[in-house]
C-alpha positions as CSV (number, residue, x, y, z in Angstrom):
1,M,0.0,0.0,0.0
2,S,1.3,3.5,-0.9
3,V,0.5,6.8,0.7
4,C,-0.3,10.1,-0.9
5,Y,-0.7,13.8,-0.1
6,F,-2.9,16.4,-1.7
7,D,-1.2,19.6,-2.8
8,D,1.1,20.9,-0.1
9,K,-0.8,19.4,2.8
10,Y,1.9,17.1,4.1
11,D,0.3,16.8,7.5
12,E,-2.7,14.9,6.0
13,K,-1.7,11.5,4.8
14,Y,-4.0,9.0,2.9
15,D,-3.5,5.4,2.0
16,C,-3.8,4.8,-1.7
17,Q,-3.4,2.4,-4.6
18,Y,-2.2,3.5,-8.0
19,E,-1.8,2.1,-11.5
20,V,0.6,3.5,-14.1
21,K,-1.3,3.4,-17.4
22,K,-0.2,4.0,-21.0
23,D,-1.6,7.6,-20.9
24,G,-1.2,8.6,-17.3
25,I,-1.6,7.5,-13.7
26,E,-4.9,6.5,-11.9
27,V,-4.9,6.6,-8.1
28,V,-7.6,5.4,-5.7
29,V,-7.3,7.2,-2.4
30,N,-8.9,6.3,0.9
31,Y,-10.7,9.7,1.0
32,D,-14.3,10.9,1.2
33,I,-14.5,13.6,-1.4
34,D,-18.1,14.3,-0.3
35,E,-16.6,16.2,2.6
36,E,-15.6,18.9,0.1
37,I,-19.3,19.7,-0.7
38,P,-20.6,22.6,1.4
39,A,-23.4,21.4,3.7
40,I,-26.7,23.4,3.5
41,N,-28.8,23.0,6.7
42,G,-26.7,20.0,7.5
43,V,-27.3,18.3,4.2
44,R,-24.8,17.7,1.4
45,T,-26.3,17.5,-2.1
46,F,-24.2,15.5,-4.6
47,G,-25.1,15.0,-8.3
48,S,-23.5,13.9,-11.6
49,N,-22.8,17.6,-12.4
50,T,-20.9,18.3,-9.2
51,E,-17.4,19.6,-9.9
52,F,-14.4,19.0,-7.7
53,K,-11.2,21.0,-8.0
54,K,-8.2,19.5,-9.6
55,R,-5.2,18.9,-7.3
56,D,-1.6,17.9,-7.3
57,I,-1.1,14.4,-5.7
58,L,2.2,13.2,-4.3
59,I,2.4,9.4,-4.2
60,I,5.1,7.8,-2.1
61,D,5.8,4.1,-2.8
62,Q,8.3,2.6,-0.4
63,Q,8.1,-0.8,-2.0
64,T,9.1,0.2,-5.6
65,K,11.3,3.1,-4.3
66,M,9.7,5.3,-7.0
67,N,7.6,8.4,-6.2
68,Y,5.2,10.4,-8.4
69,L,3.8,13.9,-8.4
70,L,0.6,14.0,-10.4
71,K,-0.2,17.5,-11.7
72,L,-3.8,18.8,-11.6
73,A,-5.3,15.3,-11.2
74,H,-9.0,15.3,-11.8
75,Y,-11.8,13.5,-10.0
76,C,-13.2,10.4,-11.8
77,G,-15.5,8.7,-9.4
78,H,-15.9,7.6,-5.7
79,S,-17.5,4.9,-3.8
80,E,-18.3,3.7,-0.3
81,V,-16.8,0.3,0.6
82,F,-18.8,-2.2,2.8
83,G,-17.9,-5.5,4.3
84,T,-14.1,-5.2,4.1
85,P,-11.6,-4.7,6.9
86,D,-10.5,-1.3,5.6
87,G,-14.0,-0.1,4.6
88,G,-14.6,3.6,4.3
89,Y,-14.7,5.8,1.3
90,K,-12.5,5.7,-1.8
91,T,-12.0,8.4,-4.4
92,R,-10.4,7.9,-7.8
93,F,-8.3,10.5,-9.5
94,F,-6.4,10.6,-12.8
95,S,-3.7,12.7,-14.4
96,R,-1.9,12.6,-17.8
97,Y,1.0,14.7,-16.6
98,Y,3.3,13.6,-13.7
99,F,6.8,13.9,-12.5
100,F,8.7,10.9,-11.0
101,N,11.9,10.6,-8.9
102,K,13.3,8.2,-6.4
103,D,13.7,11.0,-3.9
104,Y,10.2,12.2,-2.8
105,E,11.7,15.3,-1.1
106,K,12.8,16.5,-4.5
107,L,9.2,16.1,-5.7
108,C,8.0,18.2,-2.8
109,D,10.2,21.0,-4.1
110,L,8.2,21.1,-7.3
111,S,4.9,22.2,-5.8
112,N,5.5,25.8,-6.7
113,N,8.3,25.4,-9.2
114,N,7.7,23.8,-12.6
115,N,9.9,26.1,-14.6
116,I,11.9,24.0,-17.0
117,K,15.0,25.1,-18.8
118,T,16.1,21.8,-20.3
119,I,14.2,18.9,-21.9
120,R,16.0,15.6,-22.5
121,V,14.4,13.0,-24.8
122,Y,15.7,9.4,-24.7
123,S,15.2,7.1,-27.7
124,H,17.1,4.0,-29.0
125,I,17.0,5.6,-32.5
126,I,19.5,8.2,-31.3
127,N,22.2,5.5,-30.8
128,E,21.3,4.0,-34.1
129,I,21.9,7.3,-35.8
130,I,25.0,8.6,-33.9
131,G,26.6,5.4,-32.6
132,Y,27.6,5.0,-28.9
133,P,29.7,8.0,-27.7
134,S,30.0,6.6,-24.1
135,L,31.2,3.2,-25.2
136,Y,34.8,2.2,-26.1
137,K,35.7,-1.3,-27.2
138,E,39.1,-2.8,-27.8
139,K,40.0,-6.4,-28.7
140,N,43.5,-7.9,-28.8
141,E,44.9,-11.4,-28.4
142,N,44.6,-11.5,-24.6
143,E,41.8,-9.1,-23.8
144,Y,38.4,-7.8,-24.9
145,I,38.1,-4.4,-23.2
146,I,34.8,-2.5,-22.7
147,K,35.1,1.0,-21.3
148,L,32.1,3.1,-20.3
149,K,32.8,6.8,-20.1
150,K,31.2,8.8,-17.2
151,D,32.0,12.1,-18.9
152,T,30.4,11.3,-22.3
153,I,31.3,13.2,-25.5
154,K,28.5,15.6,-26.2
155,E,27.8,17.4,-29.5
156,E,26.1,20.7,-28.9
157,V,24.5,22.7,-31.8
158,E,23.5,26.3,-31.5
159,I,19.9,26.8,-32.7
160,N,18.8,30.2,-31.4
161,K,15.3,29.9,-32.8
162,N,11.8,29.7,-31.4
163,N,13.0,29.4,-27.7
164,I,15.6,26.7,-28.5
165,K,19.0,28.1,-27.6
166,S,20.9,24.9,-28.4
167,L,20.6,21.1,-28.5
168,V,22.9,18.4,-27.2
169,I,23.2,15.0,-28.8
170,S,24.8,12.2,-26.7
171,D,24.1,9.2,-24.6
172,D,24.5,7.9,-21.1
173,W,24.5,4.4,-19.6
174,T,23.4,2.3,-16.6
175,S,24.6,-1.1,-15.5
176,E,23.2,-3.9,-13.4
177,H,24.9,-7.0,-12.0
178,I,22.4,-9.9,-11.7
179,Y,24.0,-12.2,-9.1
180,E,21.5,-15.1,-9.7
181,N,22.9,-15.9,-13.1
182,N,26.2,-14.0,-12.8
183,Q,25.2,-11.6,-15.6
184,I,26.0,-7.9,-16.1
185,N,23.6,-5.9,-18.1
186,I,24.7,-2.6,-19.6
187,K,22.1,-0.2,-21.1
188,L,23.1,2.6,-23.4
189,N,20.7,5.4,-23.6
190,G,20.9,7.9,-26.5
191,Y,19.3,11.3,-26.0
192,I,18.7,14.7,-27.4
193,E,18.7,17.6,-24.9
194,L,16.9,20.8,-25.7
195,K,18.1,23.9,-23.9
196,A,15.6,26.8,-23.9
197,D,16.1,30.5,-23.8
198,K,13.0,31.1,-21.7
199,L,11.5,28.9,-19.0
200,I,8.9,26.2,-20.2
201,N,5.9,25.1,-18.2
202,Y,5.5,21.3,-17.8
203,D,2.3,21.2,-19.8
204,D,4.0,22.8,-22.8
205,V,6.8,20.2,-22.9
206,Y,4.5,18.1,-25.2
207,N,4.8,20.7,-28.0
208,Y,8.6,20.7,-27.8
209,V,8.8,16.9,-27.9
210,M,6.2,16.7,-30.7
211,E,8.4,19.1,-32.7
212,L,11.5,16.9,-32.3
213,M,9.5,13.8,-33.1
214,I,8.4,15.3,-36.4
215,Y,12.1,16.0,-37.4
216,L,13.3,12.6,-36.3
217,Q,10.4,10.9,-38.3
218,L,11.4,12.9,-41.3
219,L,15.0,11.7,-41.0
220,K,14.3,8.1,-40.1
221,P,10.6,7.2,-40.6
222,N,8.9,4.5,-38.5
223,K,11.9,4.1,-36.2
224,L,11.1,6.4,-33.3
225,L,10.2,5.1,-29.9
226,I,10.5,7.5,-27.0
227,N,11.9,5.6,-24.0
228,K,11.8,8.4,-21.5
229,I,11.6,12.2,-21.0
230,T,13.5,14.0,-18.3
231,V,13.5,17.7,-17.5
232,K,15.9,19.8,-15.5
233,I,14.5,22.2,-12.9
234,D,17.1,24.2,-11.0
235,D,19.9,21.7,-10.7
236,N,17.9,18.5,-10.6
237,Y,16.6,16.1,-13.3
238,Y,13.1,14.6,-13.0
239,G,11.3,12.1,-15.1
240,L,8.2,13.6,-16.7
241,M,5.3,11.8,-18.3
242,V,3.5,13.7,-21.1
243,P,0.8,12.2,-23.4
244,I,2.9,11.5,-26.4
245,E,1.4,9.5,-29.3
246,E,3.1,6.3,-30.2
247,L,4.3,5.8,-33.8
248,K,4.3,2.8,-36.0
249,Y,7.6,1.1,-35.5
250,K,9.6,-1.1,-37.9
251,S,12.4,-3.2,-36.5
252,S,14.0,-3.5,-39.9
253,H,16.9,-1.2,-41.0
254,I,15.8,2.1,-42.6
255,E,18.3,4.4,-44.2
256,N,18.4,8.1,-43.4
257,S,16.2,10.2,-45.7
258,V,19.2,12.6,-46.4
259,E,22.9,12.5,-46.2
260,D,23.4,15.2,-43.6
261,N,24.3,14.1,-40.1
262,L,21.7,14.4,-37.3
263,S,22.9,17.8,-35.9
264,K,23.0,19.5,-39.3
265,F,19.6,18.1,-40.2
266,L,18.0,19.2,-37.0
267,L,19.5,22.7,-37.4
268,K,17.8,23.0,-40.8
269,C,14.5,21.7,-39.4
270,Y,14.4,24.1,-36.5
271,H,15.1,27.1,-38.8
272,S,13.0,26.0,-41.8
273,I,10.0,24.2,-40.5
274,P,9.4,25.4,-36.9
275,Y,6.3,23.4,-35.7
276,R,5.5,25.6,-32.7
277,N,4.0,29.0,-33.5
278,S,4.2,28.4,-37.2
279,K,2.2,28.8,-40.4
280,N,-0.8,26.6,-41.4
281,E,1.0,24.3,-43.8
282,I,3.7,23.5,-41.2
283,R,1.1,22.9,-38.5
284,N,-0.3,20.3,-40.8
285,I,2.9,18.3,-41.1
286,P,2.4,16.1,-38.0
287,Y,-0.9,14.8,-39.4
288,I,1.0,13.8,-42.6
289,I,4.2,12.6,-41.1
290,L,3.3,11.2,-37.6
291,N,-0.3,10.1,-37.9
292,T,-1.7,9.0,-41.2
293,S,-3.9,6.1,-40.0
294,R,-7.0,7.7,-41.4
295,N,-9.2,6.6,-44.3
296,I,-8.1,7.4,-47.8
297,E,-10.6,10.2,-48.2
298,D,-9.3,12.1,-45.1
299,N,-5.7,11.6,-46.3
300,F,-6.7,13.0,-49.8
301,L,-8.2,16.2,-48.3
302,M,-5.3,16.6,-45.9
303,F,-2.7,16.4,-48.6
304,Y,-4.7,18.7,-50.9
305,R,-5.1,21.3,-48.1
306,F,-1.3,21.2,-47.3
307,I,-0.4,21.9,-51.0
308,E,-3.0,24.7,-51.2
309,C,-1.9,26.4,-47.9
310,Y,1.7,26.3,-49.0
311,Y,1.5,27.5,-52.5
312,K,-1.1,30.2,-51.9
313,Q,1.5,31.9,-49.7
314,Q,4.2,31.8,-52.3
315,P,5.0,34.9,-54.5
316,I,4.3,33.2,-57.8
317,E,2.1,34.8,-60.5
318,N,-1.5,33.4,-60.6
319,I,-0.6,30.8,-58.1
320,K,-3.9,30.9,-56.2
321,T,-5.7,29.4,-59.2
322,T,-2.9,27.3,-60.6
323,F,-1.2,25.9,-57.5
324,L,-2.3,22.3,-58.2
325,E,-1.0,22.4,-61.8
326,Y,2.2,24.1,-60.6
327,S,2.8,21.5,-57.9
328,I,2.3,18.6,-60.3
329,K,4.8,20.1,-62.7
330,N,7.4,21.1,-60.0
331,N,7.0,18.5,-57.2
332,Y,5.8,15.3,-58.9
333,K,8.7,13.5,-60.6
334,K,6.8,10.7,-62.3
335,I,5.2,12.8,-65.0
336,D,6.6,14.6,-68.1
337,K,6.2,18.3,-67.6
338,S,5.5,18.7,-71.3
339,D,2.5,16.4,-71.3
340,E,0.0,19.3,-70.8
341,E,-3.1,17.2,-71.6
342,K,-2.3,14.5,-69.0
343,I,-1.5,17.2,-66.3
344,E,-4.7,19.1,-67.1
345,N,-6.7,15.9,-66.8
346,L,-5.1,15.1,-63.4
347,V,-5.7,18.6,-62.1
348,Y,-9.5,18.6,-62.8
349,E,-9.9,15.0,-61.7
350,I,-8.3,15.9,-58.3
351,V,-10.2,19.2,-58.0
352,S,-13.5,17.5,-58.9
353,L,-12.9,14.7,-56.3
354,R,-12.0,17.3,-53.7
355,N,-15.2,19.3,-54.4
356,H,-17.3,16.2,-54.2
357,Y,-15.8,15.2,-50.8
358,V,-16.2,18.7,-49.4
359,H,-19.7,19.5,-50.6
360,E,-21.4,16.1,-51.0
361,G,-19.5,13.7,-48.7
362,Y,-17.4,10.6,-49.3
363,Y,-20.0,8.4,-50.9
364,I,-19.7,8.2,-54.7
365,K,-22.9,6.7,-56.2
366,N,-22.3,3.9,-58.6
367,K,-18.6,4.9,-58.8
368,K,-19.4,7.7,-61.1
369,L,-17.9,11.2,-60.7
370,Y,-18.5,14.2,-62.8
371,I,-15.2,15.8,-63.9
372,A,-15.8,19.5,-64.4
373,F,-13.4,21.5,-66.6
374,P,-13.7,25.3,-66.5
375,K,-16.5,26.7,-68.6
376,I,-15.7,28.4,-72.0
377,K,-17.6,31.7,-72.5
378,G,-20.2,30.6,-70.0
379,K,-20.8,27.2,-71.7
380,V,-20.0,23.7,-70.6
381,N,-16.5,22.7,-71.5
382,P,-16.6,19.7,-74.0
383,K,-13.8,18.1,-71.9
384,S,-16.2,17.8,-68.9
385,H,-17.4,14.2,-68.6
386,I,-18.5,11.5,-66.1
387,E,-15.7,9.2,-65.0
388,E,-17.3,5.8,-65.0
389,N,-15.1,3.7,-62.6
390,V,-14.0,5.8,-59.6
391,N,-13.0,2.9,-57.4
392,V,-10.5,2.6,-54.6
393,E,-7.6,2.2,-57.1
394,W,-8.6,5.3,-59.0
395,I,-8.8,7.4,-55.7
396,Y,-5.6,5.8,-54.3
397,Y,-3.5,6.7,-57.4
398,R,-4.5,10.4,-57.1
399,T,-4.1,10.5,-53.3
400,K,-0.6,9.0,-53.7
401,I,0.3,11.8,-56.2
402,L,-0.7,14.4,-53.7
403,Y,1.3,12.7,-50.9
404,E,4.4,12.6,-53.0
405,I,4.0,16.3,-53.8
406,V,3.7,17.1,-50.1
407,I,6.8,15.1,-49.2
408,D,8.7,16.9,-52.1
409,I,7.6,20.3,-50.8
410,I,8.8,19.5,-47.3
411,F,12.2,18.2,-48.4
412,R,13.0,20.3,-51.5
413,N,11.1,23.5,-51.0
414,M,11.3,23.9,-47.2
415,L,14.5,22.1,-46.3
416,N,16.3,22.6,-49.6
417,Y,17.3,19.0,-50.2
418,E,17.5,18.2,-53.8
419,N,18.2,14.6,-53.1
420,Y,16.2,12.6,-50.5
421,K,14.6,9.3,-50.0
422,F,11.7,9.2,-47.6
423,N,10.8,5.6,-47.0
424,K,7.3,5.9,-45.5
425,H,3.9,5.2,-47.0
426,F,0.9,7.3,-46.1
427,S,-1.5,4.4,-45.4
């Protein structure tokens, strides 16, 4: 059984049980929350719409030697227990944000101080990209020597953009001697550390981590798993849980998308496609790069909107009406630019499909879609026609064209990479 405290009231202790879940911590406290309802003429009225204040909850677990500070945990149910030795009332709370540390006294210091200057993101993919800076191996006829450096080599890159002063790329390590089978386990932990110019609140760490995830996914798609996030407050590091979405992961080897090393690539990303506080098309990148597990119709509209948002902001003549044609000619490599008829057909097929989805919904009756070309002197264009077999393959082909245009805009137009190979499919 663990114990917990509400807010800064360390003279009031409650027994509790907690469960660390995928998206946060749920804690059941031996506490009667009805006592918080004001009594009117000696009667407390409780209903489904009764609101209880959110609270910080410090959980101390002597058995696991790990302690947690839940931030702004919200009420999610209570009950009265009958027929058991402990009996009484139990109230359930849940929080998606929490700090953790083996020293509970350090967590007590966080009650009024959540100002973060450094965020460290651990992932195995970092070591896959940079190698193992803290590891040294030497093999000769008589010895196989493994050395682990306490003072690891760190590469620091100045960013000076969007509240990122610099970032550090390195790794650290932990070791464990298991006496039962005489085994020594060494764990190498690659990380990227973000150093901020201005202090960051704990609930904004998500946006900084999301931004880094986008960049790493662009460099090495489907290989990112975040193992841990720690933050530095004053001179101490704390583990921090924030609700980060998991990505599809492939265990197979995937080449980097570009030839630049990690630090140079990240520098370009932070300057050229800043996710936080950015333009519309950049704000759409996560939905294209990180989460594309939508139906094909949603993907089609997302890609179309990205291209439209990007090109309508570019200083190109007549681009607001010709952005789709322009993008096919300049960002789609699988078509001959001189084939004007094929490009024109593609443009109005895509536009007609987009207009159908937006105005009439996703259902296409009998797989027939009217392809509308611009009118000529107020009359129907003879090129307008009904496409007879708008099936999944027909829609997929045009959706894939838009996706490849989007990826090309990101790498060539935004990041200025003429050569890239992004090994990720949108479905």
